[in-house]
C-alpha positions in Angstrom: 56.4 -6.1 -43.0 54.5 -4.9 -46.0 51.9 -7.3 -47.3 51.6 -8.3 -50.9 47.8 -7.8 -51.5 48.2 -8.0 -55.2 49.7 -11.5 -55.2 46.9 -12.7 -52.8 44.2 -11.1 -55.1 45.6 -12.9 -58.0 45.6 -16.2 -56.2 42.1 -15.4 -55.0 40.8 -15.0 -58.6 42.2 -18.5 -59.3 40.6 -20.0 -56.4 37.2 -18.3 -57.2 37.3 -20.1 -60.7 38.0 -23.4 -59.3 35.4 -26.1 -59.5 34.2 -27.6 -56.2 34.6 -31.4 -56.7 31.6 -33.3 -55.4 34.0 -36.0 -54.5 35.9 -33.8 -52.2 34.6 -35.0 -48.7 35.3 -33.0 -45.6 33.5 -33.1 -42.2 33.2 -31.2 -38.9 36.1 -31.8 -36.5 38.6 -32.2 -39.4 41.8 -30.0 -39.6 42.8 -28.8 -43.2 45.2 -26.6 -44.8 43.2 -23.8 -46.2 44.0 -20.8 -48.5 42.9 -18.3 -45.8 44.5 -15.4 -47.6 46.1 -12.2 -46.6 44.0 -10.2 -44.3 43.7 -6.9 -42.5 45.1 -6.0 -39.1 44.9 -8.7 -36.5 43.0 -11.1 -38.7 45.0 -14.3 -39.2 46.9 -14.5 -42.4 47.9 -17.5 -44.5 51.6 -18.2 -45.3 53.6 -19.4 -48.3 52.6 -19.3 -52.0 48.9 -20.5 -51.3 48.5 -18.1 -48.3 47.5 -21.2 -46.2 47.3 -21.9 -42.7 45.6 -24.9 -40.9 41.9 -24.5 -39.9 39.4 -26.5 -38.1 36.0 -27.1 -39.6 33.4 -26.3 -37.2 30.2 -26.5 -39.3 29.5 -27.9 -42.7 26.5 -26.1 -44.3 26.8 -27.8 -47.7 29.4 -28.9 -50.2 30.2 -25.2 -50.9 30.2 -23.4 -47.5 31.7 -24.1 -44.0 32.5 -22.3 -40.7 36.2 -22.6 -39.8 38.5 -21.3 -37.2 42.1 -20.7 -37.9 44.8 -22.6 -36.0 48.3 -21.6 -34.7 51.2 -23.6 -33.7 52.4 -20.9 -31.2 51.3 -21.6 -27.7 48.5 -19.1 -26.4 46.9 -18.7 -23.1 43.8 -17.1 -22.3 40.1 -17.1 -23.3 40.7 -16.4 -27.1 42.5 -19.8 -27.6 42.0 -23.4 -27.0 44.6 -26.0 -27.3 43.8 -29.1 -29.4 45.6 -32.3 -30.6 45.4 -33.7 -34.1 47.2 -36.1 -36.3 50.1 -33.6 -37.1 50.6 -32.4 -33.5 49.3 -29.7 -31.2 47.7 -26.3 -32.3 45.7 -23.6 -30.6 42.4 -22.6 -32.1 42.0 -19.0 -32.6 38.4 -18.9 -31.1 37.7 -15.2 -31.8 38.3 -15.7 -35.5 35.4 -17.9 -36.7 34.9 -17.4 -40.4 32.5 -18.5 -43.2 34.5 -19.7 -46.2 34.0 -21.3 -49.6 35.2 -25.0 -49.7 37.2 -23.9 -52.6 39.7 -22.8 -50.2 40.4 -26.1 -48.8 43.7 -27.6 -49.9 44.8 -30.8 -48.0 43.4 -32.6 -45.0 45.8 -32.8 -42.0 43.6 -34.9 -39.6 40.7 -34.8 -37.1 40.3 -33.9 -33.5 38.5 -36.0 -30.9 34.8 -35.6 -30.1 35.6 -34.3 -26.6 38.1 -31.8 -27.9 35.6 -30.6 -30.7 32.7 -30.4 -28.0 35.1 -28.1 -25.9 35.9 -25.9 -28.8 32.2 -25.5 -29.7 31.4 -24.8 -26.0 34.1 -22.0 -26.0 32.8 -20.5 -29.4 29.3 -20.5 -27.9 30.6 -18.5 -24.9 31.6 -15.8 -27.5 28.3 -15.7 -29.2 25.9 -16.0 -26.3 24.2 -12.7 -25.5 24.6 -11.9 -21.8 23.8 -9.0 -19.7 25.5 -5.8 -20.2 27.2 -4.0 -17.4 25.2 -0.8 -16.8 26.7 2.3 -15.1 26.5 2.0 -11.3 26.6 -2.0 -11.5 29.4 -4.0 -10.5 30.5 -6.9 -12.8 29.2 -9.3 -10.1 25.8 -7.6 -10.0 25.5 -7.6 -13.7 26.3 -11.4 -14.1 23.7 -12.3 -11.5 20.9 -10.7 -13.7 18.8 -13.7 -15.1 19.1 -14.0 -18.9 15.8 -14.3 -20.7 16.5 -15.2 -24.3 13.9 -14.6 -27.1 16.2 -15.4 -29.9 
């Protein structure tokens, strides 16, 4: 299917000029509809006229910038997804697609996930960004994973 990047770029220009209302409150753990856009390759795309999809707010930096992860309603298994429950039902978090966005992209609040589910999602994301040992030539995966990790970061 051909993607209409021109339509998305026009909407993106409108979103960019939108004022961030200081009375718009959003918090970590919340699920929102978000104008995530039309993206490249395997990146999650938004749908409909606002190029929207549900997202989970992972980290609020300030009133203008947040970290989000896109959600999907299609069931997925494996380490790249985590099932969650929110006020509108069940979704799967696309763990590998964490993204920094402007809060201008937020459209409508859907709900919130539990503290325990949020902690699980954060733990899974942390597994993605934790630097571990690299498997070198001549080492088995078991040998490589038994190497002590000393972090200086």
